[in-house]
Backbone as CSV, one residue per row, in Angstrom:
resi,resn,N_x,N_y,N_z,CA_x,CA_y,CA_z,C_x,C_y,C_z
1,ILE,0.411,-1.408,0.583,-0.575,-0.185,-0.443,0.718,1.666,0.294
2,VAL,1.961,1.523,0.390,3.097,2.571,0.627,3.292,2.801,-0.808
3,ASN,3.568,1.880,-1.423,4.454,2.058,-2.436,4.192,2.486,-3.510
4,LEU,2.031,1.606,-3.552,1.054,2.015,-3.770,1.046,3.826,-4.426
5,VAL,0.745,4.189,-2.934,0.206,5.313,-2.125,1.686,6.601,-2.999
6,LYS,3.297,6.438,-3.533,4.142,6.754,-3.370,3.892,6.893,-4.799
7,LYS,3.810,6.056,-5.809,3.635,5.764,-7.172,2.732,6.499,-8.075
8,ALA,2.043,7.323,-6.427,0.057,7.478,-7.008,-0.620,6.847,-7.693
9,THR,-0.446,5.022,-8.013,-1.766,4.304,-8.190,-3.084,4.624,-6.946
10,ILE,-2.533,5.612,-6.176,-3.814,4.836,-5.092,-3.382,6.319,-4.768
11,ASP,-4.629,7.515,-4.253,-4.156,8.475,-3.527,-4.696,8.712,-1.893
12,MET,-4.765,7.325,-0.984,-4.587,7.007,-0.155,-5.066,5.815,0.632
13,GLY,-4.213,4.943,0.755,-4.832,3.769,2.239,-4.919,4.110,3.148
14,PHE,-5.078,2.508,4.023,-4.864,2.357,5.040,-3.835,1.299,5.924
15,ILE,-2.748,1.553,6.726,-2.167,0.559,6.918,-2.324,0.308,8.673
16,GLU,-1.131,-1.461,8.926,-1.593,-1.279,10.613,0.273,-1.492,10.923
17,SER,0.846,-0.718,10.292,1.849,-1.209,10.878,3.599,0.677,10.570
18,ASN,3.745,0.862,11.167,4.377,1.718,10.625,4.935,2.115,9.882
19,CYS,4.906,3.340,9.367,6.084,4.082,7.802,6.444,4.953,8.214
20,ASP,7.824,4.987,7.964,8.808,5.801,8.860,9.099,6.713,7.097
21,ASP,8.615,6.596,5.824,8.967,7.128,4.582,8.616,8.566,4.374
22,GLU,9.747,9.552,3.715,9.832,10.967,4.339,8.946,11.455,2.799
23,GLU,8.396,10.551,2.152,7.139,10.637,0.971,5.367,10.933,1.786
24,ILE,6.165,9.863,3.150,4.622,9.309,3.122,3.957,10.707,4.184
25,GLU,2.678,11.211,4.129,1.868,12.168,5.603,1.523,10.509,5.874
26,LYS,1.798,10.757,7.213,0.397,9.503,7.857,-0.169,10.189,9.499
27,GLU,-1.430,9.936,9.019,-2.729,10.129,10.206,-2.499,8.971,11.340
28,ILE,-2.396,8.458,12.689,-3.137,7.531,13.440,-5.230,8.139,13.276
29,MET,-6.005,6.768,12.610,-7.381,6.350,12.893,-7.563,6.116,13.584
30,GLY,-6.979,4.675,14.235,-7.651,4.204,15.533,-7.140,3.631,16.649
31,GLN,-6.641,2.448,17.501,-6.426,1.283,18.664,-6.495,0.066,18.410
32,ASP,-6.236,-0.609,18.113,-6.467,-2.384,17.838,-6.238,-2.828,18.840
33,ARG,-6.696,-4.300,19.769,-5.313,-4.969,20.908,-6.081,-6.703,19.952
34,MET,-4.138,-6.697,19.255,-4.263,-7.576,18.877,-4.753,-9.603,20.517
35,LEU,-5.233,-9.750,19.588,-5.428,-11.472,21.116,-4.772,-12.813,20.207
36,VAL,-4.641,-13.541,21.073,-4.093,-14.775,20.863,-5.663,-15.578,20.746
37,VAL,-5.395,-16.847,20.049,-7.050,-17.044,20.252,-6.993,-18.396,19.277
38,THR,-7.646,-19.471,19.657,-8.106,-21.172,19.864,-9.062,-21.301,19.895
39,SER,-9.420,-22.491,19.208,-11.289,-22.525,18.954,-10.924,-23.925,19.907
40,ASP,-9.572,-23.835,20.515,-9.477,-25.520,21.710,-10.474,-24.946,23.504
41,LYS,-11.407,-24.984,23.125,-11.712,-25.231,24.625,-10.818,-25.710,25.853
42,ALA,-10.134,-26.125,25.583,-9.232,-26.150,26.981,-7.815,-25.825,26.844
43,LEU,-8.404,-24.755,26.651,-7.851,-23.247,26.394,-8.553,-22.085,26.965
44,LYS,-10.306,-22.608,26.398,-10.503,-20.825,27.465,-10.723,-20.983,28.486
45,GLY,-10.338,-19.439,28.981,-10.336,-18.436,29.951,-8.689,-18.813,30.883
46,ALA,-7.333,-19.286,29.615,-6.237,-19.855,30.168,-5.813,-18.609,30.024
47,THR,-4.711,-18.381,30.286,-3.283,-17.469,30.344,-2.094,-17.884,30.712
48,CYS,-1.317,-17.553,29.742,-0.386,-18.507,29.622,0.730,-18.053,28.966
49,TYR,2.267,-17.997,29.533,3.594,-17.687,28.567,3.380,-17.642,27.624
50,ILE,4.023,-17.089,26.810,3.679,-17.436,25.217,4.172,-18.669,24.895
51,ASP,5.572,-18.697,25.439,6.343,-20.290,24.940,5.833,-21.183,25.444
52,GLU,4.623,-21.366,26.742,4.136,-22.638,27.010,3.225,-23.224,25.695
53,LEU,2.828,-21.380,24.887,2.526,-22.325,23.137,2.687,-22.406,22.288
54,PHE,4.152,-22.589,22.061,4.571,-23.049,20.754,4.718,-24.507,20.590
55,ASP,4.221,-25.488,21.022,3.521,-26.788,20.815,2.311,-27.239,19.967
56,ARG,1.445,-25.807,19.998,0.411,-25.701,19.506,0.470,-25.934,17.817
57,GLN,-0.303,-25.713,17.303,0.222,-25.430,15.385,-0.389,-24.179,15.994
58,TRP,0.457,-23.312,15.068,0.404,-21.872,14.837,-0.107,-21.929,13.095
59,ILE,-1.153,-20.799,12.753,-0.480,-20.437,11.555,-0.837,-18.401,11.744
60,LEU,-0.147,-18.247,10.830,-0.223,-16.777,11.417,-0.067,-15.980,9.653
61,ARG,0.010,-15.011,9.486,-0.387,-14.304,8.335,0.787,-13.422,7.804
62,GLU,0.426,-13.699,6.446,1.556,-14.060,5.235,3.041,-12.556,5.621
63,LYS,3.448,-13.891,5.329,5.600,-12.896,5.925,5.190,-10.928,4.813
64,GLY,5.572,-9.325,5.172,5.219,-8.717,5.114,3.810,-8.250,5.815
65,SER,2.717,-8.469,6.361,1.885,-8.249,6.982,1.737,-7.636,8.621
66,GLY,1.777,-6.490,8.259,1.656,-5.755,9.863,1.235,-6.692,10.874
67,THR,0.640,-7.256,10.322,-0.464,-8.004,11.626,1.595,-8.818,12.331
68,ARG,1.687,-9.647,11.438,2.286,-10.790,11.314,3.678,-9.982,12.174
69,GLU,4.467,-8.791,11.489,5.488,-8.213,11.567,5.409,-7.894,13.625
70,ILE,3.659,-7.168,13.975,3.344,-7.101,15.327,3.174,-8.206,15.995
71,PHE,3.040,-9.064,16.225,3.062,-10.372,16.931,3.932,-10.397,16.830
72,LEU,5.479,-10.380,16.561,6.137,-11.405,15.823,7.394,-10.264,16.452
73,ASP,6.661,-8.953,16.696,7.865,-8.087,17.626,8.110,-7.201,19.274
74,ALA,6.227,-8.492,19.424,5.658,-8.041,20.654,6.082,-9.317,21.410
75,ILE,6.197,-10.037,20.953,7.305,-11.747,21.248,8.906,-11.549,21.764
76,GLY,9.357,-11.005,20.764,10.677,-10.491,20.860,11.126,-11.777,20.752
77,GLU,12.846,-11.861,20.767,13.749,-12.611,20.413,13.329,-13.938,19.976
78,ILE,11.687,-14.495,21.308,11.917,-15.594,21.360,10.510,-16.642,20.267
79,SER,10.469,-15.125,19.235,9.507,-15.640,17.784,9.852,-16.464,17.162
80,LYS,11.603,-16.681,16.365,12.209,-17.456,15.924,12.269,-18.704,16.611
81,ASP,11.511,-18.860,18.352,10.819,-20.719,18.410,9.758,-21.121,17.470
82,ILE,8.834,-20.376,17.525,7.452,-20.625,16.934,7.628,-21.251,15.787
83,LYS,7.419,-22.608,15.968,6.837,-23.975,14.603,5.539,-23.044,13.957
84,ILE,5.544,-22.938,12.070,4.003,-21.475,11.368,4.807,-23.116,10.958
85,LEU,3.035,-23.455,10.822,2.076,-24.558,10.232,1.476,-23.721,9.461
86,MET,1.799,-23.025,8.815,0.598,-22.099,7.526,0.533,-20.814,7.729
87,GLU,0.356,-20.256,7.190,0.826,-19.101,6.309,-0.894,-18.553,5.448
88,PHE,-1.422,-17.694,5.866,-3.096,-16.669,5.902,-3.113,-15.219,4.878
89,SER,-3.410,-15.319,3.854,-3.536,-14.342,3.932,-4.863,-13.211,3.392
90,GLU,-6.145,-13.715,4.670,-7.206,-12.893,4.925,-8.065,-13.890,5.997
91,PHE,-8.327,-13.092,6.938,-8.928,-13.190,8.037,-9.934,-13.787,7.960
92,ALA,-10.435,-14.650,7.210,-12.152,-15.511,7.375,-11.138,-16.366,6.621
93,GLU,-10.355,-16.949,6.033,-9.978,-17.791,6.011,-9.125,-18.001,7.438
94,ALA,-8.668,-16.904,8.566,-7.087,-17.665,9.584,-8.828,-18.459,10.268
95,LYS,-9.576,-17.711,10.086,-10.822,-17.874,11.523,-11.237,-19.592,10.778
96,THR,-12.004,-20.214,9.441,-12.531,-21.421,8.980,-11.539,-22.281,9.564
97,ILE,-9.888,-21.755,9.181,-9.198,-22.979,9.471,-9.292,-23.138,11.740
98,LEU,-9.596,-22.241,11.683,-8.803,-21.883,13.691,-10.370,-23.015,14.337
99,LEU,-11.101,-22.044,13.708,-12.558,-23.043,13.783,-12.890,-24.844,13.359
100,LYS,-11.649,-25.211,12.362,-11.725,-26.142,11.973,-11.158,-27.615,12.639
101,ASN,-10.082,-26.642,13.085,-8.587,-27.070,13.739,-8.908,-27.113,15.593
102,PRO,-9.144,-27.345,16.278,-8.960,-26.763,17.858,-7.734,-27.007,18.317
103,GLN,-6.326,-27.531,17.605,-5.713,-27.706,17.747,-4.554,-26.111,17.787
104,THR,-4.786,-25.362,16.438,-4.450,-25.059,15.752,-4.418,-22.908,16.217
105,ILE,-3.885,-22.722,17.227,-4.198,-20.659,17.519,-3.580,-19.943,16.843
106,THR,-4.262,-19.126,16.424,-2.754,-17.560,16.256,-3.421,-16.023,16.937
107,CYS,-2.957,-15.309,16.462,-2.702,-14.276,17.136,-3.826,-13.016,15.716
108,LEU,-4.329,-11.952,16.041,-5.967,-11.844,15.224,-6.118,-10.421,15.581
109,SER,-6.546,-9.145,15.212,-7.450,-8.114,15.783,-8.727,-8.936,16.594
110,GLN,-8.673,-8.243,17.390,-10.212,-7.998,18.281,-11.200,-8.160,17.658
111,TYR,-11.247,-7.083,16.468,-11.987,-6.484,15.757,-12.559,-7.530,14.780
112,ALA,-11.229,-8.435,14.525,-11.565,-9.851,13.187,-12.635,-10.656,13.746
113,ILE,-12.669,-10.573,15.433,-12.748,-12.037,16.494,-14.404,-11.680,16.862
114,GLU,-14.109,-10.671,17.316,-15.655,-10.506,17.626,-16.481,-11.045,17.421
115,LYS,-17.465,-11.151,16.483,-18.727,-11.595,16.960,-17.892,-14.024,17.334
116,GLU,-16.815,-14.307,16.946,-16.689,-15.651,17.187,-16.616,-15.615,18.531
117,LEU,-15.724,-14.649,19.777,-15.478,-14.263,20.960,-17.719,-14.206,21.464
118,LYS,-17.825,-13.666,20.713,-19.637,-13.036,21.766,-19.889,-14.991,21.132
119,ARG,-20.196,-15.523,20.544,-20.633,-16.217,20.531,-19.905,-17.685,20.673
120,GLY,-19.318,-17.738,21.558,-18.031,-18.810,22.078,-17.104,-19.686,21.047
121,GLU,-17.153,-19.601,19.719,-17.110,-19.757,18.489,-14.772,-20.522,19.351
122,LEU,-14.550,-18.922,19.678,-12.701,-18.995,20.315,-13.113,-17.706,21.444
123,PHE,-11.689,-18.558,21.737,-11.270,-18.536,22.903,-10.287,-17.338,23.204
124,GLU,-9.306,-16.138,23.106,-9.009,-15.550,23.280,-7.999,-16.575,24.593
125,VAL,-6.351,-16.690,24.799,-5.620,-17.085,25.095,-5.430,-15.711,25.617
126,LYS,-5.171,-15.697,26.962,-4.831,-14.090,28.300,-2.769,-14.229,28.121
127,LEU,-2.248,-13.535,27.209,-0.598,-13.597,28.002,-0.421,-12.681,28.877
128,LYS,0.833,-14.319,29.760,1.387,-13.102,31.160,2.020,-12.389,30.055
129,ASN,2.095,-10.973,31.020,3.754,-10.159,30.697,3.933,-9.422,29.112
130,ILE,2.774,-9.965,28.088,2.398,-9.602,26.684,1.193,-8.967,26.676
131,THR,1.310,-7.769,26.502,-0.097,-7.008,25.429,0.263,-6.689,24.455
132,ILE,-0.268,-6.962,22.545,-0.471,-6.494,21.828,-1.090,-5.648,21.279
133,GLU,-0.432,-4.170,21.161,-2.180,-3.197,19.898,-1.294,-2.326,19.624
134,ARG,-1.781,-2.155,18.526,-1.267,-1.012,17.511,-2.037,-0.195,16.999
135,SER,-2.094,0.082,16.305,-1.994,1.818,15.874,-3.024,1.597,13.878
136,PHE,-3.760,2.126,13.872,-4.429,1.742,12.461,-4.304,2.952,11.663
137,TYR,-2.990,2.791,10.469,-3.038,5.189,10.439,-3.130,5.812,8.700
138,LEU,-3.857,6.154,8.143,-3.997,6.411,7.037,-3.524,7.109,6.125
139,ILE,-2.869,7.015,5.247,-1.853,7.549,4.688,-2.246,8.225,3.212
140,TYR,-0.592,9.177,3.063,-1.123,9.139,0.762,0.026,10.515,0.826
141,HIS,0.692,10.628,-0.253,1.993,10.835,-0.004,1.868,12.807,-0.505
142,LYS,2.943,13.277,0.396,3.101,13.983,1.032,3.170,15.625,0.069
143,LYS,3.671,15.315,-1.750,3.037,15.863,-2.845,1.617,15.931,-4.044
144,LYS,0.493,14.812,-3.040,-0.844,15.347,-3.574,-1.610,15.672,-3.456
145,TYR,-1.863,16.970,-4.604,-2.916,16.871,-4.498,-4.265,16.583,-3.832
146,GLN,-4.342,18.505,-3.066,-5.474,17.319,-1.919,-7.000,18.095,-2.741
147,SER,-7.757,17.333,-3.373,-9.339,17.943,-3.590,-10.029,17.975,-3.213
148,LYS,-11.133,18.443,-3.162,-12.141,18.181,-2.259,-13.080,16.842,-1.015
149,LEU,-12.703,16.650,-2.531,-13.457,14.780,-2.807,-12.009,13.993,-1.443
150,PHE,-11.126,14.934,-2.083,-9.923,13.971,-1.120,-10.520,14.425,0.419
151,LEU,-10.714,15.544,1.098,-10.881,16.283,2.251,-11.839,15.927,2.805
152,GLU,-12.726,15.536,1.977,-14.123,14.845,2.632,-14.199,13.316,2.966
153,PHE,-13.090,12.964,1.289,-12.288,11.437,2.554,-12.275,10.916,3.235
154,ARG,-11.184,12.105,4.188,-9.914,12.020,4.680,-11.167,12.784,5.993
155,LYS,-11.776,13.398,5.843,-12.690,13.695,7.447,-14.042,13.182,7.608
156,PHE,-14.276,12.259,6.531,-15.186,10.871,6.554,-14.905,9.816,7.350
157,ALA,-14.033,9.177,6.681,-12.579,8.384,7.252,-12.260,8.974,9.142
158,LYS,-11.827,9.858,9.501,-11.126,10.110,10.619,-12.595,9.650,11.636
159,ARG,-14.206,10.163,11.318,-15.564,10.173,11.554,-15.372,8.491,12.451
160,PHE,-15.340,7.542,10.828,-15.651,6.368,10.934,-14.482,5.734,11.919
161,PHE,-13.460,5.723,11.168,-12.464,4.934,12.365,-11.621,5.793,14.258
162,VAL,-11.700,6.674,14.163,-11.181,7.240,15.248,-12.377,7.109,16.240
163,THR,-11.199,5.929,17.685,-11.610,5.764,18.880,-10.762,6.270,19.073
């Protein structure tokens, strides 16, 4: 998305990881918590150190994904010890895998799994000593001409996303 904005292929984009490119203007649009989740009822209500979960079958977002980067950065150096069974690119795909395979576990946005948590289909595994949060950013090129439509959409997005 950053590259598309830089090349003016798109006017603006929304990203979930930080961007320090000098050509890009960024604005925080909201905050999100990342949760470690599974459909395994044995872990319902569990609180664990992250390495206690390394014997599970981990599925993670694809390489380059902000969600993956934030999770691996949050768990630090021991992230090299996590055994990744599979990678996915869509939240819906991850939820399907989790729901059909209780032995799998992942880290997803709280917003992406709200319904499944409320229905008791997925369970958060609370982590000892780790809280994973991220910001959502609106980005656009610093030299982008800001038409009336551009400004109005930016205002709309701020009202919709800011938490």
